[in-house]
N, C-alpha and C positions, 0 to 999 in steps of 0.2 A: 496378361501382357502388361509389362511395366510402361509407364510414361517415358522413362529413359531406357535405353538398351545397353547392356554391358557387352564388351567384346571378349570378356574372359569368363571361363567357367569357374564354379565355386571351388574347384580343386586345383586351381592354377598354381598355388604355392607348394603343392606336394611334389613337384618335379625335382628330382635330384640334379645336382650340377656342381661345378667347382666352387660355388659360393652363393649367397643369397642374391636373388635377382632384384633389380630395382623395382620400386613401386611406380605405378602410373598415377600421379596425383593431379587431378583436374587437367589431364591432358599432357602433362609433362613428366619425364622420367626423373625420379628422385631416389638416391641411394638410401637405403634404410639402415642407419647405424644407431639403433635404439639402445638406450641404457637398460641394464637388467631390471626387470619388473616395470618398465615404463609402459603406460597405457597409450593407446593410439591417439587419444585426445591431446595429451601433452605433446606428443611427437608432432602432431599436425599443427598445433599452435606454434611450435618451434620453427615450423616451415613457413609461417606467415599466414596460416589458414585461420584467421580470427573469427570467421563466421561460425567456427566450432566452439561452442560456449561451455564454460565450466559452471554447472548448476548444482550437482548433487554428490559427485564422487562415488556413486554406488549403482549406477544403471537404472535410476528410478524416475528421473525427470525428462529425459529425452532431449535436453537442450544441446547435447553434443552429437546428435544423430548424424551420421554420414552414410554414404552408400558404398558398400564394398562388394565388388563383383555383382552389382545389380540388386543387392539386398540391403535394406536399412539396418544399421547396427548402432548400438550405443557405444561410442568410441571410448568412453571412460572405463569400460570393463572389457575392452577388446585389446589384447596384448599388442604392443607396437611392433614387435618382431614378426608378427604374422602378416604385416602389411607387405612384406617382401613378395614380389611377383604378383601382387594383386592390383586391380584397378580401383582406385578410390576417387569418389566424386563427393566434394563438399558443396555446400550451398553456393560458394563462390565459383565453383566449376560448372554449376548448372546454367548460370547466366550472369550477366553484368547489368549495371544500371542502364547502359545504353541498349543492351539486347537481352532483356530478361527472359527467362524460361517461361513457358505458358503457366506453370504452376505458380511461379513467383508473381506473374502478372495477375493471376486470379486472387492471390492474397492481397495484392495492392488494391485491386478494384473492389474487393469485398471489405476493405478495411479490417483484414483478418488479424490484427495485432493491436496492442496498446503500447506497453513498454517495448515489446519486440524481442526480448531476450530469448524467448522460446521459439521464435519464428523460424530461425534457420533450421532447427531440428524438425519442426513441423513440416516445413517445405520439403525437406529431404525424405521424410517418412511418406508424405503424400506422393512425391515424385516417383518413389520406388514401389508403391503399392500396386498389386494387381488391379485391373479395372473393376472387377466385381467387388473389391474391398470397400469401395465408396458407399456401398449399401449397408455396411456393418461397421460404422466408424467407432461404435462403442468398443469393438475389439481392435480395429486397425490403429486407433489413436490411444489405446490404453497405456502405452509407454511414454506418451508425451503430455507433460503437464503444462497448462497455461494458468497463471495466477491472476491474470488481469481481465480477460475478455468475457468469461462465462461460456465460451466455446461456440456461441451461435454464429458469430462472424467467421469463425474457422470452418464450421459446417458450410456456411455460405460459400466460402472460398473453394472448398473441395468441389462443390456442385456448380461453380461458375456463376453464382449470383453476384451482381454488381451493386454495391451500396453507395459508392461515391460518384460525384459528378465532376469530371475533370474540367468542365467548362465554367463551373460556378466558383465564386470567390468570397462573397460577402456573408454577413451574418444571416443565419437562417438556412444556409445551404450545407449539404453534406460534402464539404471540401475534403480532399485527402490530406493526410499528414505530410508536412514538408519533407520528412526523412523517409517517406514510404519506400522509395526505390532502394535506398541504402539498407533499410531493415530487411526487406524481402530477399535481397541479394547477398546479405551477410557482410556488406561493406561499411555499414554504419558502425562507428567505433564507440565501444563502451570503455569503462574505466581501465581495464587491464589489456585492452587491445592496442598495444604499443609495438612499433617496429623495433627489431633487434638493434638497428643502427641509430635509434634515438639516443641510447645510452651505451655506445659501443664499449664493451669490456669493462664497464664501470658499475653496472646496476647490481645492487645487493638485494638480498631477500631476508625477510624476518619471519621468525616463528615464535609464538608466545608460549612460555612455560606457565601452566595454570595450576591453581591449587586443587588438591584432592579432598580438601576439608571444607566443611561448611563454616567453620569459625576457628581461626588459629592465628597465633603470632609467629611471624617469620623470625627465627633465631639466627639462622646463618644460611648463606648461599655459597656453595662451592662450585665454581665453574671450571675448575682445572681440567677435568676430562673433556668437557665441551670445547674449551679453547684449544685443546690439543688435536681435536678432530679435523680432518681435511676440509679446507675451504672456510673455516670459521674465522670471522674478522673481529667480532666483539660479542660479549655477553653483557647486556645492560640490566641493571637492577635499580632499586630505589636510591642507591648511593649516587647514581648517574643522572637521576631525574629531578626536575623541580619539585619542591614540596608544596607548591601552591594548590589549594583546594579549589575544586570547580565542580560543576555538574555536567554530566554527559548530555543532559537535555539542553536543547537550544531554543531560546525564546528571545523576543525583542528585549524584554526586561530581564536582566540577569537575576534580579531578586525573586522572580517567580519560581525558581527551582533551588532546592537545598544544595549548598556547596559542601558535599561530603565525600568527594572523590579525589584521589591523586593519581598521577600517571602510574606509579607503583607505590603501594602502601606496605607498611611493615605489619599490618593486620589484614588478614583476608576474611571476608564475611559471607562468601558463598562458594560452593564447589564450581570451579571454572574461572574464578577470578584470576586476572593476570598477576604474575609474580616477577617474571623477568622476560627479556627478549633476546633471542639468539639471532645474530646477524651474520650471514654467510654469503659465499659467492654464488650459491645456487639454492633453490628451494629444497631440493633433496638434502643438501648438506645441512641446511638450517633445521629441517625436520629431524634428521638423525641426531644432530648435536643437542637438540632440545631435550631429548630423552636422557642425555648424559649429565644434565645440570642437577646437582644434588641440593635439595632444600631441607633444612631442619626446621620443624615446626613445634611450637608448644600448642597442643590442641586445646581449645576452649569450649565451654558449654555453648550449645546452639539451640535455636528455637525455630520451628517451621510453622507454627500455628498462630495465625494473626489474632485469634481470640485471646491468646496468652501473652501478647506482645506487651501489654501494660500491667501484667502481673508482677508483684514485687520481687519474685524469685527469678524472673526471666532476665537473662543477660542483656544489657543495654548496648546497642551497636554503635550509636553515634550520640555525642553530647550527653545529656542527662535523662533522656527519655526516648522510648521507641515510638512515641506518637509524633509523627512528622507534622501533622496539621489536623485541626478539627474545626467543625462548624456546628453551631447550635442556633437555630432560628425558629421563631413561631410567628405566624400571622393569624389573627383571630383567636377564638377560644376552641381549641381542638376537642378537648374532652367534653365540653358542652355539646358541640355539634355531633360527635359520635354517639353520645348518650341519647340524643333526640332522633337518631337515625332509625329507619325501619330495618336496615340490615347493615352489619359491619363485617367486613372480610379482613382477616388477619392471617398472613402467611410469611414464611421465611424463604427467600430465594437465594440461590448461589450460582455464580458463574465461574468458569475455570480459566486457566492459562491457555492462551492461543499464541502460536508463532506467526509472525508476518509472512514468512516463507517467500519473500521476494526471490526470484530465481537467480539474480545476480547477488552473490554474497557481498558482505561489507569488505571494502578494500580501499587503499590509498597508495599513491606513489609520491614521494617527496624528493626534491633536489634543490640545488642552489643555482640560480641562473647567472648569466654573464655579468649582471649588475650587482651580484651579491644578495639578491632577494631570495627568500625561501619560497618555493612554489610547491603547492600540494594539489595533485589531481586526485579527486575523490568521488566515490559513489555516495553522494550526499544530496539531500533535499534543501540544504541550507548553507551554501558556500560562504555567504557573507558573515553569518553568525559563527561559523567554524573559524573563519579568519580572525574574527574578534577574540574568540576563546583562545586560539593558539597564541596570538600576540600577548594576551594577558597571562597565560600560564607560563610562557617561556620568556616573559619580560622583554618582548620585542616591540618596536614601533609598528603600528598597524600597517603603515605603508611599506614595511619591509617583508610583508607576507602577502602572497597571492594564493587564493584558493579557487579552483574552478572544477566544474563537473563536465565530463563528456556526456553521452547519452547514458542514463541510469536505468538499470534493469529491475525496476520495481522499487517501491518504497513502503507505502501504507502506514507511514509514521515511524517505521523502524530505522529510517535514515535521517530522522530529525535528532540524531544523537551524534556525539563525537566519540567514536569507538576505535577508530584506526588511525585517524589523522595525527593525533599526538604521538603515537608510537612511531609513525613514519618520520615525522619531523625530528623527534628525539634521536632516532638512529642516524639520520642525515647529519645533524649537528655533531654527533659523536664521531662519525666516520669521515665526514667531508665528501661522501659519495651519495648518489641517488639510492633510495631504498624503497622496496616494494613490500607492502603488507597486504596479504589477501587471505581472508578467513576461509576455512573449509566449511562445508555444510554442517559438519558436526559442531564446529565452534559457534556457528550462527544459532543452531538449535539449543545449545547448552550454555552459552556464555555471552549472548547479546542481550536482548530485551524481549518481553512478552506482554500480552494484554493483562491488565490488572485483574486478578481474581477479586470478586466482590461478594460480600454477604449482605443481604438486604432484607430487613424485616419491614413489611408494609402493613399499615392499618388504613382502611378506607371505608367510609360509610356512605349511604345513599338513602334518599327518601323512597317511599313505595313506588313512585312513578319514575324513579331512576335519576334523580338529580343528586350529584355527588356533593356531600356535605363537608367532608374533611379528609385530608390526606396526611399521613404521617409516615416518615421513613427513618429507620435506624440503619446506618450503613457503615460497614467496615471494609476498607480497601487495603489490599496487601501490596505494598510497593516493592517488596523484596529487600535485598541487602542495601540498596542505595535509593535515594529519594527521587532522582530523575524527574519525571513528570507527575509524581504522586499528588501534590496539592492541586495542580491544575485539573487533572483527571477527576479527582474527587469533586471539586467545585463545579466543574462542567457537567459531570454526570447527574448531579442533583438539581441541575438548572432546567433546561428546556424539557426534560422528561416530565417534570411536575408542572412547569409553567404552561404547558399546552392545554391543561384542564383548568376550568373555573371551579373554585371551591371557597366556601366561606372561611375555612380554616386550613392552614397548612403548617406542618411542623417538620423540621429537619434536624436530625442528630447524625453527624457523619464524622468519621475519622479515617486517616490513612496512617498505616503503621509499618515499621520495619520488621522483616523476618530474615532468617539466614537462607534465603532462597534466591534463585535467579532474579535479577532486577526486572521490574515491570517498567513499561515505558509508554510512549505515544503509540496508539493503535487506532486505526480507522474508527471514527465515532467518538473517541476520546472520552470514555466513560459513559456515553449515552447508550451504547448497545447493551451494557450491563443493566443500567437503571430502567431503560425502556422495557426490557424483558420483564422486570418485576412489576412496574406500574401497569403496563398493558395487560399482563396476565391477571392482575387483580381487578382491573376494570371489567375484563371479560368474565371473570368469575362472579362479580357483583351482578352483571346483567343476567347471567344464567340463573343465579339465585333468585332474581326477581321475575324470571320468566320473560325477559325482554330480549329483543334482538341486539346482539352486542354492538353492531355498527350503528343501530338507531340510538342506543344509549350513548355512544361516543358523540354522535352528532349533537345530542342534547347538551353535552357538557364541554365540548371543545371551545376554545377561545374563538371569538370572531375577529374581524378585521379592525375593530375599534376597541378591543379589550386590552387591558394591561397584561403583560406577561410577568407573572409573579411566582417565584418559587420561594427562595429564602428572602429575597428582596427584589425590588424592581431595578432593572439596569437602564438608566436613563438614555443611553445611546443605542439601545436595541429597539427597533421598530418593525412593524409588519409592512415591508416595502411593497409586497403584493400578496394577495390572499387567494390561494387556490385549494385550501384544505378541504372545503366542502365539496368542491368539484372532484377532488381525488377520491374522497370517500364514496361519492356517488358512482364514479367509474368502477371502482372495485366491487361495490355491492351489485351493480348491474351486470358486470361480466361474470361474476360468480353465479348469479341467478340464471343467466342465459345458458350456461354450460352444465348446469347441475344434472339434467337428465342424461345428456350424452356421456358424461364422465361415469355415471353409475351403471351404464349399460355393459353387460357382459362380465361383470365382476364375479370372480369365482367364489364358491361357498367358503366361509371362514374369514372372508375379508370384510372389513367395515369401512365406511367412508365418513370423513369429517371435513369441515371447512373452518377456517379461522382467518382473522385479519388483525392488523395492528397499525397504529399511526405513529409518526415520528416528526419531530420538529428539531431543527438545528440552526444555530446562528451561523451566518455565512462568513464570519470573520471572528478570530479570537479577540477577547477584550484587551484593553490597555495598550492598543497601538500595534499596527502591522503596516509597514511602510514599503513603498515600491517607487523607484525612480526608473524612468524609461527615456531613451533618446532615439530620435529618428531623423534621417537626413535624406535629401534627394541625391542619388548617386549620379555620377557623370553620364551613365547610359540611360538615365531617365527612370530607372527603377528606384526602389526605396530600401534603405538600410535601417533595420530596426534592432536596437540593442535593449535587452531586458535582463533582469537578474534571475528570474525564475528558472528552475531546472525542469527538464522533461524526463519523466520516469513512468510514462503511461498515463499521466493525468491529463494530457491533451492540451496543455497551455500553449505549446508551440502553434498549433492550429488556431487556437482562440486568438492569440496575438495577431497572427497574420490576417484573420478574417475581420477583426475589429479595425485594424489599420486599413485594410482594403475597402471596407465599407465607408469609412470616413473620407478616404482619399479617392473614392470612386474608381477603383482599379480592381485588379484580380489578386488573389492571394499569392499567385506565382510570382508577382512583381514585387512582393515584399520579402526581402532577404533577412533572415533572422539570425542574430547571434545572441547567445544566452548563457546564464549560469556561470559567469566569470566575474570575480570581484574587481577586475580591471576595467570592465565595460561601463558600469554605471556607478553612481554615487553610493547607493545602498539598496538592498532588497532583503526584507526579513526572511523570505523563503517561501517555498511552495508547501505549505501545510495548513491545516485548519480550513480547507476548502477555499483558499484565497487566490488561487491562480487566475480565476476569471474575474472575481469581484474586486480585488485590490490591484494586482498587476495589470489586469485587463482595463481597469479604469484609468490607470496611469498611461497605458498605451493609447486609450481613447483621448486623453488630454493632450498627449504629445502629438498625436496624429491630427487632432483638431487645430492645434497651434501651427503645425507645419502646413496644413491645407490653407490656412489663412495667409501665411507668409508667402506661399507660392502664388496665391491669387493676387496678393498685393504686388509682388514682383511683376507678375504678368500685367496687372492693371497699369503699372508704370510704363511698360512697353507699349501697350495698346493706347495709353492716354485715355483710359476709361475708368469708371467707378469700379471699386472692388466688387460691389454687389452684382455687377453685370458680367463678371468673369467666373466661369464655371469649370471645375475639374471634370474631365471626361477621358478615362482610360489613360493614354500616354501623352495627353496634351491638355492645354487650357483653352477654352472656347470663349469667344466674345462675338456674339452675333454670327456673321459668316466668316470671321477670322479665327485662326488658331495658331497656337504656339506650342511646339513640342516640349515636353519636359526635358529632353536631352538638350535642346537649345537653351532652355531656361537655366539648366545646371551649368552650362558653359559661362553664364554671366557672373558666377560667383557662388560661394558656399551657401546652402540653405539647410538649416538644421533647427530642430526644436526639441524641447524636453517636456516631460510630464511627470506628475507626482500624485500619489494618493496615500493617505495616512490611516485608512482602515476604520474610520468612524465618521458618521454613525454607521450602524450595522443592521442588516436585515436578517430574515429567517427564511429557510427553505422547508418545504413539507413533503413527506413521503407516506404513502399508504401501500402496504403489502397484503395480498390475499393468497391463501393456499387452499387447495383441496387435496387431501391425502387419502390413501387407502392403507389399511394396516391389517396384516395377517395376524389374527389373534392367537394362532397356534405357535407362531415363531417370533413375533414382535417386529417383523420386517415392515418397513415404511416405504411407500412409493408416493412420489409427488405426482399427482394427476394433473394439476393445474397450478400455474404460478402467474399471478397478475400483479402488476406494480403501476401505480399512478404517482406522478411526481409534479410538484410545482417548482420548476426551475426558471421561472420568469420567461423571458424571450430566449428560446433555445438557440445558442450560437451555431451549433453544428448538430443537427438531429441524430445523425448516425453515430457520431462520437459520444454524445450524451447518452444515447441508448446503450452504447457499449459500456460506459461507466456504470450505469445502473445494473446491467447484466453481470458485470464483473463483481460489483458489490454484493448482489444477490448470491452469486456462486460462492464467494468467499464466506459469506454469512451462513450459507447452508452447510459448508464444511465445518465452521465453528459450532453450529447448532447441533449437528448430527454425529460427527466423528472425530474432528481434529481435537487433540488434547495433548498438552505438554505434561508428561508424567514425571513425578519425582519419587525417588525411593525414600526410605526412612532416614537416610544420611543426607538428603538434600540434593543428591545427584540426579540430573535429568537423564532418564533412561530411554526416552523417545528421541534418540540422537541420530537417527537416519530417517530418510523420508519414507521408507517402507514401514516404519513404525509410527509414522505421523501421516495420517491419511489425508493428503491434499486432494480435493475433488478432481476427478478425471472427467473426460468427455461423457462417460456413461452415468456419472453421478449428478449431472446438472440438467434440470429441465429447461425447455425453451420457454422463457418467460414472455408474457404479453406486456409490452411497455406502452404507457400512455402519458401524455403531458397535459397538464392544466393550461388553459389559455390565459396567461397573465403577463404583466410587464412590471418589473420591479422599479421603483422610483430611485433606488440608489445604485443599482448595478449598471455597468456599461451597456448602453443601448437596451436597457431593460432586463439584462441577464442576471441570473443567480447561479450559485455553485451547485454541483451535483457529483462530487467525488466521494465524500465520506458517507453522506446521509442514506443512500440506499441500503447500506449494511444494517442499519439500526432496527427496523421493524421486523426483520426476518425471523429471528428466534421466537419472539412472542406470537407471531402469526402461526408458526409451526406448532408451538406449544398449544395454542387454542384449537388448531385443527386436530391435533392428537386428542385433546380433551373432548372435542365434539364426537370423535370416532369411538373413543374408549370409555368416556366418563371419568378419565384419570387426569388430574392436573399435575403435570411434572413441574417440579419447582427447582430443579438443578440441571444445568447443561453439562455435557452434551446429551442429546436424546438418542443414545445408542440403541441398537436392536436389543441388546441384553437388558438394558434398563427398562425399555418398553415392555419386554416380555416379563420381566420380574414384577413390574407394576401390575400387569394384567393378572398374573398368578395371585398376587396379593389381593387385588380387587375381588377376584373370584372366590378366594378363600374367605374373605370378609363377608361376601354375600352368602356363602354356604353356612358360615357360623351364625349369621343373622337369621337365616331360615330355620336353623336347628334350635334357636332359642325360643322357649315358650313365650307366648304373647304377654303373659303376666310379668315376665322378667325383663321385658324390653323397656 
């Protein structure tokens, strides 16, 4: 029995008649006049059903799920013409923010979302499922992907578990997200959720023409046929675009990133690079005309191998060298320390390309407002930095450009780039009309950015009792065809991964190089997930070689609260603001020990069990400045208006800002009204990346709220004729002894406003420890995660439910990256994993329910003692899994991902080696 009941049978549309019958859409009759080949998702969005999301274009992600005649369907693969005579219910038809459906309310109370882009589809799937289906969610939800949550909170939502406290508001409480009702009812607006009458009859659409070659010179572009196609307005090429070089990467310091990119270039350096832009009256017209643009190329030699990047015969992609940046540093006498060691471990590790796969694809809409300013609405993590880049590239005064983000459907670093905004602005300047650029899922997978592939050679020595003597790394990072975040990722990767351990000597040789492959960019962990895999695997192998417990050996060598953090060099503004690493290690060790016997019970023959753990440290703010300005005011009704620059994309900063302000102002989160992610709101905000939403923007909010609280008390003290110290904020009023003054009354006496700022230095560090117990079928290589335990030092946890969700989402994404997600290139450099069914994002059945624990610490730098926890949970997952596999099979896998085929092949190789050794006469050994 479905939670909703349909009034129509599944064969309702088969009735013959004089013409197609109208559809019933969310209770109203709508004529179905679909275009040939149009899918139901596109038609529904044309009707204003913005809760129906575009996520994959191929029926793989479930973000577009709606209910047709009582059954959940993926509307992106459901022909629109079949809607005639059907009853269609979208998430907006299930309920409203004022009267939510029971399933929507369950998702709200369970905090069953983060970015929320998948939530509408999830809600529809759950609302339409048979009652018995809740006992088999592996199957029921197999068609719905969530990239953010790790699925535990979604499981809770289905089963009616309540995780938030509607009464709570301040720091330390599980307050619900301010946009929760909008997200669960499909009324929260994302980038492309715009009403048709916002740009009546004027909105244009753009489609990018992309290179089929890994390296070529553009000789000629003939747009004659495309311009003759119906609906086409312009075809833009390099001749129409500024020649200014820039980086798609966005940082506070422009100098941090190589400026090697143009809007359109006359040389293309990877398959999928933009060559021109077709602008038309509809998306369909633009897509069709893009296929008519004829481009003549001079094909050039190309290179896909980063190890050959600096070979003299390899074509140089930019400037005079393919080496973008390198680092050579040594502390102590490495060779002497290794020579004196009882054991030296030396291995080469490799990590692969991974896609961010945020469910909302990259997209922007640009237009010119009534004052002549250019406005860009974008799915971005960094609106202020994008505004700065657009102004510089197009030669505009910064005040003539406004950039803002609506709710963003996931980021993970992939939207710390400028990939669509410049195209939209170029087209608007060329046509004088609003232009919308929205990438397809295929474009995201083949032509945006990926995680940097790393090759890491590690040498590490230790004494017989397990004291690490020396660490050496030789690293090569492949930044792809453009520099983007290459230098920063390389420097960051070899930082905290090595600095977390004490050693008498450390040596780093690292370089980042160009190849003719899809560009690499910012990705959760920013180089640390790659390096921590190599370092932690090596520490684990050393311990096993010495016959020591791997966690005990780590405890012996990890830095303490008073130790300097040294990798290549000491960073003077990086401190340990709170130290919970030892507590985290103890928690994971204890929980693994407690469950060892239970997990081993009932294991079938042929399966072996292993456990592994890994530690991670990450700076809570990027170096060299990260700035945030915040303003807050007392509203006429006695509530508070808070303006911040940070974007909300599932990172939870909206809730954090509200809770910090509510704590300082002694009120509830519901009384703090948030506006955010708009370059018009505040002076500047570097952006929500590098784990800064809580520790930088949150500290600015704390400063602004503290200043406002004092001003309110001063204003009230003047009314009471009392000392400021005797006036206390309490909910919606100020108290003085037995007297009180409401904030509404105080607001009527004149404007009360305050501002706050934080510049991101000094910086603290966060710690994470991940433990796994796995079972492996030695006959097939199948891996099952029996136990997942994570302990984190996040300082004072602002919102325990939200922070737990961030950790679970990081673990889930890292499990996907470690076990099966892989961006595959063919020999020509073309990405061949170009649809989601070829790129295995974890589904409900793939993710274990992790046990999450928090160390009891308070950070001296963070707002109210808080630290960040968005990137860091990702980092220790791969090495912990690798060590669990090692424990189960005696095989050290040194390359990710650990697919079933790779595990099985390694087992066969191990057994073949053992057989050969047994067959060798003892005298020959």
